[in-house]
Z-matrix of the N, CA and C atoms (Angstrom, degrees):
N
C 1 1.470
C 2 1.528 1 108.65
N 3 1.361 2 116.39 1 -45.60
C 4 1.518 3 120.29 2 173.44
C 5 1.486 4 112.36 3 -53.04
N 6 1.372 5 120.84 4 -42.81
C 7 1.477 6 122.49 5 -176.01
C 8 1.497 7 107.97 6 -73.58
N 9 1.386 8 120.98 7 -25.72
C 10 1.483 9 120.82 8 172.74
C 11 1.498 10 115.07 9 -63.51
N 12 1.262 11 114.35 10 -44.74
C 13 1.458 12 124.45 11 -179.62
C 14 1.493 13 109.53 12 -60.48
N 15 1.321 14 113.97 13 -48.95
C 16 1.584 15 119.08 14 179.68
C 17 1.461 16 108.50 15 -59.33
N 18 1.365 17 115.92 16 -47.21
C 19 1.491 18 123.49 17 -177.95
C 20 1.496 19 109.48 18 -60.44
N 21 1.288 20 126.14 19 -43.07
C 22 1.381 21 131.19 20 178.95
C 23 1.518 22 107.95 21 -67.34
N 24 1.333 23 118.29 22 -54.07
C 25 1.551 24 119.85 23 -179.59
C 26 1.634 25 108.41 24 -56.77
N 27 1.322 26 118.82 25 -40.89
C 28 1.427 27 119.05 26 -178.62
C 29 1.562 28 110.53 27 -70.40
N 30 1.260 29 120.68 28 -34.51
C 31 1.424 30 123.67 29 178.39
C 32 1.621 31 108.14 30 -68.31
N 33 1.351 32 114.83 31 -40.71
C 34 1.513 33 116.58 32 176.03
C 35 1.492 34 109.57 33 -63.40
N 36 1.383 35 119.06 34 -45.96
C 37 1.472 36 119.96 35 -173.71
C 38 1.490 37 109.00 36 -62.71
N 39 1.375 38 113.54 37 -44.68
C 40 1.575 39 116.20 38 -175.20
C 41 1.568 40 111.58 39 -71.56
N 42 1.204 41 119.97 40 -21.18
C 43 1.518 42 126.54 41 174.82
C 44 1.530 43 108.46 42 -86.00
N 45 1.288 44 123.16 43 -2.20
C 46 1.462 45 122.41 44 -178.35
C 47 1.533 46 104.76 45 -68.90
N 48 1.423 47 113.28 46 165.83
C 49 1.435 48 120.75 47 176.62
C 50 1.523 49 115.07 48 -55.08
N 51 1.325 50 114.65 49 -29.41
C 52 1.491 51 117.89 50 -179.58
C 53 1.505 52 111.10 51 -63.07
N 54 1.252 53 116.21 52 -32.99
C 55 1.446 54 119.76 53 -175.19
C 56 1.646 55 114.84 54 -100.88
N 57 1.297 56 113.87 55 -30.75
C 58 1.498 57 120.76 56 -179.19
C 59 1.556 58 104.24 57 -101.05
N 60 1.274 59 106.38 58 130.97
C 61 1.513 60 113.14 59 179.37
C 62 1.518 61 113.18 60 -107.70
N 63 1.295 62 115.13 61 126.95
C 64 1.420 63 121.45 62 177.95
C 65 1.499 64 111.51 63 -75.63
N 66 1.414 65 120.50 64 129.23
C 67 1.438 66 124.05 65 176.66
C 68 1.621 67 105.85 66 -96.71
N 69 1.249 68 113.28 67 123.65
C 70 1.496 69 117.50 68 178.93
C 71 1.579 70 105.53 69 -116.86
N 72 1.356 71 115.02 70 125.08
C 73 1.331 72 122.83 71 177.48
C 74 1.537 73 117.71 72 -92.96
N 75 1.273 74 120.75 73 126.79
C 76 1.472 75 124.20 74 179.64
C 77 1.546 76 110.89 75 -139.15
N 78 1.357 77 115.47 76 151.72
C 79 1.410 78 117.13 77 175.89
C 80 1.451 79 116.86 78 -62.93
N 81 1.341 80 115.28 79 -42.08
C 82 1.479 81 121.44 80 -171.08
C 83 1.650 82 105.25 81 -139.70
N 84 1.227 83 116.22 82 131.27
C 85 1.489 84 127.54 83 168.72
C 86 1.522 85 108.43 84 -110.31
N 87 1.259 86 115.55 85 117.96
C 88 1.458 87 118.93 86 174.72
C 89 1.478 88 106.78 87 -108.15
N 90 1.338 89 114.65 88 126.69
C 91 1.500 90 119.77 89 -179.80
C 92 1.580 91 107.69 90 -107.45
N 93 1.339 92 114.33 91 109.68
C 94 1.484 93 121.17 92 176.00
C 95 1.501 94 103.52 93 123.99
N 96 1.362 95 113.69 94 118.84
C 97 1.522 96 117.67 95 175.64
C 98 1.582 97 111.84 96 -89.86
N 99 1.277 98 116.92 97 36.20
C 100 1.477 99 121.04 98 178.34
C 101 1.577 100 104.87 99 -66.19
N 102 1.350 101 107.05 100 -175.99
C 103 1.605 102 112.78 101 176.05
C 104 1.549 103 106.77 102 -61.93
N 105 1.359 104 111.48 103 -45.74
C 106 1.544 105 112.53 104 -176.86
C 107 1.460 106 111.99 105 -66.64
N 108 1.437 107 118.54 106 -33.08
C 109 1.528 108 118.40 107 178.75
C 110 1.421 109 111.02 108 -69.12
N 111 1.314 110 119.21 109 -40.36
C 112 1.466 111 121.28 110 -176.33
C 113 1.548 112 109.28 111 -65.60
N 114 1.303 113 114.01 112 -45.70
C 115 1.498 114 117.83 113 176.31
C 116 1.506 115 119.85 114 -65.80
N 117 1.274 116 110.50 115 -38.62
C 118 1.438 117 115.19 116 172.69
C 119 1.599 118 113.30 117 -61.35
N 120 1.367 119 113.54 118 -49.24
C 121 1.504 120 118.85 119 178.22
C 122 1.584 121 108.27 120 -58.96
N 123 1.384 122 117.62 121 -41.58
C 124 1.497 123 120.64 122 -175.48
C 125 1.466 124 107.92 123 -63.65
N 126 1.261 125 113.95 124 -47.06
C 127 1.482 126 121.35 125 -177.67
C 128 1.482 127 113.51 126 -61.68
N 129 1.287 128 116.21 127 -47.50
C 130 1.340 129 123.85 128 -179.44
C 131 1.623 130 115.13 129 -57.94
N 132 1.366 131 113.06 130 -39.36
C 133 1.433 132 117.90 131 174.85
C 134 1.530 133 111.25 132 -73.73
N 135 1.312 134 121.06 133 -25.84
C 136 1.464 135 122.28 134 176.32
C 137 1.517 136 106.46 135 -69.16
N 138 1.335 137 116.22 136 -22.37
C 139 1.490 138 117.26 137 -174.08
C 140 1.643 139 103.64 138 -98.80
N 141 1.280 140 114.77 139 17.96
C 142 1.525 141 113.66 140 176.35
C 143 1.483 142 120.71 141 81.65
N 144 1.343 143 112.88 142 10.81
C 145 1.545 144 114.59 143 -179.92
C 146 1.499 145 112.21 144 -94.07
N 147 1.319 146 118.19 145 154.14
C 148 1.485 147 125.88 146 173.65
C 149 1.547 148 101.78 147 -81.95
N 150 1.396 149 121.46 148 128.39
C 151 1.290 150 127.64 149 177.50
C 152 1.524 151 115.41 150 -125.52
N 153 1.284 152 111.05 151 145.70
C 154 1.607 153 120.06 152 171.92
C 155 1.483 154 104.91 153 -123.48
N 156 1.324 155 119.07 154 123.64
C 157 1.530 156 121.41 155 169.32
C 158 1.539 157 108.41 156 -105.59
N 159 1.292 158 114.40 157 115.84
C 160 1.469 159 121.56 158 174.30
C 161 1.506 160 113.05 159 -101.22
N 162 1.289 161 115.96 160 113.27
C 163 1.404 162 127.33 161 -176.94
C 164 1.615 163 108.99 162 -108.37
N 165 1.317 164 112.12 163 116.00
C 166 1.512 165 110.59 164 -179.29
C 167 1.533 166 113.89 165 -74.73
N 168 1.239 167 120.23 166 -13.50
C 169 1.512 168 122.34 167 173.31
C 170 1.531 169 112.72 168 -98.28
N 171 1.313 170 115.90 169 -152.34
C 172 1.391 171 119.11 170 -174.34
C 173 1.548 172 110.39 171 -123.95
N 174 1.298 173 118.22 172 9.69
C 175 1.515 174 117.85 173 -179.49
C 176 1.520 175 110.32 174 -144.24
N 177 1.278 176 116.51 175 151.60
C 178 1.508 177 118.91 176 179.17
C 179 1.548 178 112.76 177 -99.55
N 180 1.304 179 115.38 178 151.84
C 181 1.435 180 120.61 179 177.09
C 182 1.453 181 114.82 180 114.61
N 183 1.214 182 123.10 181 -10.80
C 184 1.505 183 125.59 182 178.78
C 185 1.615 184 110.10 183 52.41
N 186 1.265 185 115.56 184 -133.36
C 187 1.496 186 120.60 185 -177.78
C 188 1.521 187 114.31 186 -59.80
N 189 1.300 188 116.22 187 -37.75
C 190 1.391 189 126.32 188 -178.62
C 191 1.425 190 112.73 189 -57.89
N 192 1.355 191 121.25 190 -38.72
C 193 1.442 192 126.51 191 -177.20
C 194 1.517 193 106.59 192 -103.46
N 195 1.273 194 118.94 193 -3.30
C 196 1.456 195 122.23 194 -178.20
C 197 1.499 196 115.90 195 -98.58
N 198 1.330 197 117.67 196 10.19
C 199 1.433 198 120.36 197 177.93
C 200 1.521 199 119.37 198 121.57
N 201 1.314 200 114.08 199 -0.29
C 202 1.469 201 120.72 200 177.16
C 203 1.584 202 106.21 201 -98.19
N 204 1.294 203 110.23 202 69.93
C 205 1.473 204 116.35 203 -176.77
C 206 1.495 205 114.95 204 -107.68
N 207 1.317 206 115.95 205 5.49
C 208 1.477 207 120.29 206 -179.76
C 209 1.559 208 102.11 207 -106.78
N 210 1.307 209 116.77 208 90.39
C 211 1.369 210 123.32 209 -172.02
C 212 1.555 211 111.40 210 -80.24
N 213 1.345 212 114.47 211 127.54
C 214 1.522 213 121.51 212 174.61
C 215 1.479 214 104.75 213 -90.30
N 216 1.402 215 120.52 214 90.00
C 217 1.445 216 121.38 215 -166.16
C 218 1.536 217 112.45 216 -87.91
N 219 1.293 218 117.27 217 -34.06
C 220 1.424 219 116.09 218 -175.18
C 221 1.482 220 111.34 219 73.19
N 222 1.374 221 114.65 220 -113.09
C 223 1.486 222 118.57 221 177.33
C 224 1.530 223 111.82 222 -94.44
N 225 1.324 224 114.99 223 107.22
C 226 1.437 225 121.15 224 -173.93
C 227 1.517 226 108.47 225 -72.50
N 228 1.335 227 121.23 226 -12.96
C 229 1.427 228 121.27 227 -176.63
C 230 1.616 229 108.51 228 -79.50
N 231 1.340 230 114.85 229 -20.52
C 232 1.423 231 122.21 230 177.58
C 233 1.569 232 113.00 231 -70.60
N 234 1.370 233 117.08 232 -15.32
C 235 1.503 234 118.82 233 -176.37
C 236 1.552 235 103.17 234 -97.35
N 237 1.412 236 111.85 235 133.38
C 238 1.425 237 120.73 236 179.75
C 239 1.518 238 114.63 237 -146.70
N 240 1.240 239 121.15 238 -177.91
C 241 1.455 240 121.91 239 173.95
C 242 1.544 241 109.87 240 69.88
N 243 1.403 242 113.07 241 -142.15
C 244 1.435 243 120.23 242 -177.58
C 245 1.521 244 112.52 243 -72.03
N 246 1.337 245 116.90 244 -26.15
C 247 1.472 246 117.83 245 174.22
C 248 1.466 247 110.47 246 -60.09
N 249 1.383 248 120.25 247 -48.69
C 250 1.420 249 126.20 248 -179.64
C 251 1.574 250 107.24 249 -61.04
N 252 1.365 251 116.41 250 -42.26
C 253 1.432 252 120.53 251 -179.32
C 254 1.485 253 110.42 252 -60.34
N 255 1.324 254 118.33 253 -42.59
C 256 1.441 255 122.56 254 174.96
C 257 1.524 256 113.97 255 -53.32
N 258 1.396 257 115.52 256 -48.37
C 259 1.445 258 120.88 257 178.47
C 260 1.448 259 115.13 258 -65.99
N 261 1.376 260 113.14 259 -33.15
C 262 1.540 261 116.59 260 174.46
C 263 1.500 262 109.37 261 -72.84
N 264 1.298 263 123.01 262 -35.41
C 265 1.457 264 122.23 263 177.20
C 266 1.564 265 107.16 264 -65.38
N 267 1.273 266 119.87 265 -41.90
C 268 1.521 267 122.47 266 175.24
C 269 1.638 268 109.11 267 -58.67
N 270 1.346 269 115.17 268 -41.65
C 271 1.440 270 117.31 269 -178.76
C 272 1.566 271 109.30 270 -67.03
N 273 1.280 272 117.01 271 -32.70
C 274 1.460 273 118.47 272 178.12
C 275 1.441 274 108.55 273 -62.50
N 276 1.302 275 120.34 274 -39.21
C 277 1.557 276 119.52 275 -176.69
C 278 1.579 277 107.43 276 -67.03
N 279 1.273 278 119.34 277 -35.30
C 280 1.422 279 122.11 278 -179.70
C 281 1.549 280 113.54 279 -91.84
N 282 1.309 281 116.92 280 11.46
C 283 1.488 282 119.19 281 177.06
C 284 1.604 283 115.42 282 70.42
N 285 1.335 284 109.61 283 24.84
C 286 1.445 285 117.55 284 174.75
C 287 1.508 286 116.39 285 -122.05
N 288 1.333 287 117.02 286 168.87
C 289 1.440 288 118.18 287 178.98
C 290 1.489 289 113.48 288 -66.00
N 291 1.286 290 115.31 289 -45.24
C 292 1.490 291 125.43 290 172.82
C 293 1.433 292 112.02 291 -152.09
N 294 1.292 293 117.66 292 156.90
C 295 1.470 294 120.72 293 -171.04
C 296 1.617 295 107.49 294 -145.03
N 297 1.346 296 116.71 295 128.49
C 298 1.421 297 118.40 296 -173.34
C 299 1.564 298 106.74 297 -103.67
N 300 1.274 299 126.33 298 -15.20
C 301 1.425 300 127.95 299 -178.58
C 302 1.558 301 102.40 300 -117.17
N 303 1.376 302 114.45 301 132.21
C 304 1.474 303 118.40 302 -174.62
C 305 1.524 304 107.59 303 -153.96
N 306 1.320 305 111.73 304 168.49
C 307 1.431 306 124.75 305 170.32
C 308 1.519 307 115.76 306 -85.07
N 309 1.402 308 117.74 307 138.53
C 310 1.477 309 116.91 308 -176.77
C 311 1.551 310 113.71 309 -50.39
N 312 1.401 311 116.89 310 -43.69
C 313 1.508 312 115.19 311 -178.52
C 314 1.501 313 113.27 312 -64.03
N 315 1.260 314 120.12 313 -24.45
C 316 1.507 315 123.51 314 177.32
C 317 1.463 316 108.26 315 -69.95
N 318 1.377 317 118.16 316 -44.95
C 319 1.446 318 122.78 317 -179.97
C 320 1.512 319 111.26 318 -65.26
N 321 1.287 320 116.19 319 -39.44
C 322 1.519 321 116.91 320 179.48
C 323 1.451 322 107.87 321 -69.27
N 324 1.335 323 121.70 322 -42.98
C 325 1.529 324 121.89 323 173.56
C 326 1.467 325 113.00 324 -52.01
N 327 1.373 326 120.67 325 -38.10
C 328 1.355 327 120.62 326 -178.66
C 329 1.608 328 111.08 327 -73.85
N 330 1.250 329 112.46 328 -39.43
C 331 1.531 330 114.01 329 172.26
C 332 1.481 331 116.20 330 -62.93
N 333 1.331 332 119.06 331 -28.17
C 334 1.429 333 126.54 332 177.87
C 335 1.632 334 105.19 333 -72.46
N 336 1.227 335 113.70 334 -35.91
C 337 1.556 336 119.58 335 -179.56
C 338 1.562 337 106.63 336 -62.91
N 339 1.286 338 113.87 337 -46.88
C 340 1.557 339 120.24 338 178.46
C 341 1.509 340 108.05 339 -55.00
N 342 1.301 341 118.89 340 -49.92
C 343 1.489 342 127.70 341 -177.27
C 344 1.510 343 109.41 342 -59.39
N 345 1.245 344 117.74 343 -43.83
C 346 1.494 345 125.03 344 -175.79
C 347 1.620 346 107.75 345 -74.05
N 348 1.315 347 116.78 346 -41.08
C 349 1.428 348 121.42 347 179.90
C 350 1.531 349 109.09 348 -67.52
N 351 1.315 350 118.90 349 -39.02
C 352 1.412 351 125.72 350 -179.24
C 353 1.568 352 114.57 351 -79.74
N 354 1.369 353 112.95 352 -15.19
C 355 1.465 354 121.78 353 -179.84
C 356 1.574 355 108.02 354 59.06
N 357 1.358 356 110.16 355 44.69
C 358 1.525 357 117.52 356 -178.05
C 359 1.484 358 111.69 357 -88.37
N 360 1.263 359 118.15 358 133.24
C 361 1.497 360 122.73 359 -177.40
C 362 1.578 361 105.15 360 -83.36
N 363 1.314 362 120.02 361 125.75
C 364 1.374 363 122.11 362 -179.29
C 365 1.566 364 107.85 363 -120.64
N 366 1.325 365 111.78 364 136.35
C 367 1.500 366 121.53 365 172.75
C 368 1.500 367 110.20 366 -107.36
N 369 1.307 368 117.46 367 106.35
C 370 1.557 369 119.33 368 177.31
C 371 1.562 370 109.61 369 -82.67
N 372 1.336 371 111.85 370 161.95
C 373 1.496 372 121.02 371 177.60
C 374 1.509 373 110.53 372 44.66
N 375 1.215 374 111.42 373 47.49
C 376 1.556 375 117.61 374 177.22
C 377 1.529 376 108.62 375 -123.25
N 378 1.366 377 114.19 376 131.77
C 379 1.465 378 118.51 377 173.90
C 380 1.457 379 110.51 378 -112.18
N 381 1.266 380 118.18 379 152.38
C 382 1.454 381 121.90 380 169.46
C 383 1.495 382 112.12 381 -72.14
N 384 1.263 383 118.15 382 120.67
C 385 1.439 384 124.50 383 179.02
C 386 1.468 385 111.62 384 -86.53
N 387 1.440 386 113.95 385 -40.61
C 388 1.440 387 117.81 386 -178.26
C 389 1.566 388 106.35 387 -149.79
N 390 1.230 389 114.43 388 156.89
C 391 1.535 390 120.53 389 172.58
C 392 1.472 391 109.75 390 -148.22
N 393 1.324 392 113.90 391 143.10
C 394 1.524 393 120.67 392 -171.81
C 395 1.474 394 108.05 393 -126.43
N 396 1.365 395 112.21 394 126.65
C 397 1.487 396 115.72 395 -178.91
C 398 1.461 397 104.78 396 -115.23
N 399 1.342 398 113.26 397 149.06
C 400 1.472 399 125.00 398 171.33
C 401 1.462 400 111.59 399 -123.46
N 402 1.313 401 122.15 400 117.21
C 403 1.508 402 126.85 401 -166.82
C 404 1.523 403 106.15 402 52.55
N 405 1.279 404 116.41 403 -118.45
C 406 1.506 405 120.17 404 179.68
C 407 1.443 406 116.87 405 -107.48
N 408 1.345 407 114.64 406 20.07
C 409 1.426 408 119.77 407 -175.96
C 410 1.500 409 111.33 408 -125.06
N 411 1.453 410 114.84 409 138.55
C 412 1.427 411 121.36 410 -179.64
C 413 1.541 412 107.75 411 -76.47
N 414 1.316 413 116.92 412 132.51
C 415 1.430 414 120.65 413 -175.38
C 416 1.468 415 113.04 414 -109.33
N 417 1.407 416 119.23 415 -42.05
C 418 1.456 417 121.91 416 -177.46
C 419 1.533 418 107.31 417 -147.57
N 420 1.396 419 108.14 418 146.85
C 421 1.467 420 119.73 419 -177.05
C 422 1.523 421 106.02 420 -122.79
N 423 1.216 422 124.67 421 127.29
C 424 1.503 423 122.33 422 175.93
C 425 1.483 424 113.98 423 -110.17
N 426 1.313 425 118.05 424 117.35
C 427 1.509 426 121.82 425 172.11
C 428 1.476 427 101.71 426 -117.83
N 429 1.385 428 118.27 427 148.96
C 430 1.523 429 113.29 428 179.02
C 431 1.480 430 110.14 429 -81.66
N 432 1.321 431 121.19 430 135.61
C 433 1.463 432 127.42 431 -0.21
C 434 1.467 433 118.66 432 -104.09
N 435 1.371 434 117.91 433 28.14
C 436 1.498 435 121.07 434 -174.52
C 437 1.507 436 109.28 435 -121.80
N 438 1.251 437 114.26 436 159.43
C 439 1.436 438 123.11 437 174.91
C 440 1.574 439 106.52 438 -120.38
N 441 1.314 440 112.37 439 123.90
C 442 1.502 441 125.31 440 176.52
C 443 1.491 442 117.51 441 -93.98
N 444 1.339 443 117.49 442 126.00
C 445 1.415 444 120.77 443 -177.82
C 446 1.545 445 110.65 444 -111.99
N 447 1.348 446 115.29 445 80.47
C 448 1.487 447 115.26 446 -173.52
C 449 1.559 448 113.04 447 -86.88
N 450 1.302 449 120.25 448 153.10
C 451 1.426 450 120.18 449 173.70
C 452 1.543 451 107.33 450 -79.10
N 453 1.333 452 117.25 451 -29.40
C 454 1.406 453 122.96 452 177.52
C 455 1.529 454 112.06 453 -139.90
N 456 1.400 455 116.08 454 143.04
C 457 1.479 456 117.40 455 -179.89
C 458 1.568 457 102.74 456 -122.61
N 459 1.351 458 113.32 457 139.29
C 460 1.455 459 122.52 458 175.07
C 461 1.606 460 107.09 459 -121.64
N 462 1.270 461 117.81 460 123.23
C 463 1.459 462 126.23 461 176.76
C 464 1.510 463 110.46 462 -104.74
N 465 1.384 464 118.36 463 113.34
C 466 1.406 465 120.61 464 -175.97
C 467 1.547 466 113.87 465 -134.52
N 468 1.389 467 110.44 466 38.94
C 469 1.520 468 114.64 467 178.41
C 470 1.518 469 109.53 468 -80.91
C-alpha cells in the first residue's frame, strides 16, 4: 500500500508542468518587442497568420518607447506605410494630424494598440532557452515552461 502511494505521488510530480512541456504551434514567432517586432507581428496577423511575440523585457517598442522620442526625421515625405501610421497615431494623442516628437509612454501605448488590434499573443519577461534549426529553418523555440513550434522565426532585438 505504501509503495502504491509513493508511486502515485511520483507519477503526479513527474507529470506536473515543471517536467512536462507544452508544445504550442504558431505560424510565426517574433523574438523582440522592438518597433520592428511589434509591427512584424501586427502585419503577420493582418495576413491571417498565428503569431507569438516573445519579449525578453517588460515593455514594447524598444528604443522608440524607451526614450528616443525626439525624431530627427529629415524628409518626412520619405516615411510611409505603418511607420507613417505610427506617427499619425502619436499625433492623434496630441490632437494633431501627425507628431514626430513624443513621450515614451505615448509610444508604448501606440504599440500596445497595434498588439490589441492584431490580437497578438505576447509573452513578457521570457528569454529563449533553446532553439533548434533544421537545415536553414527554425523548427522549435523553448522558453520556460513552453516549447514553440513556429513555421517561421523572426529575430528583431
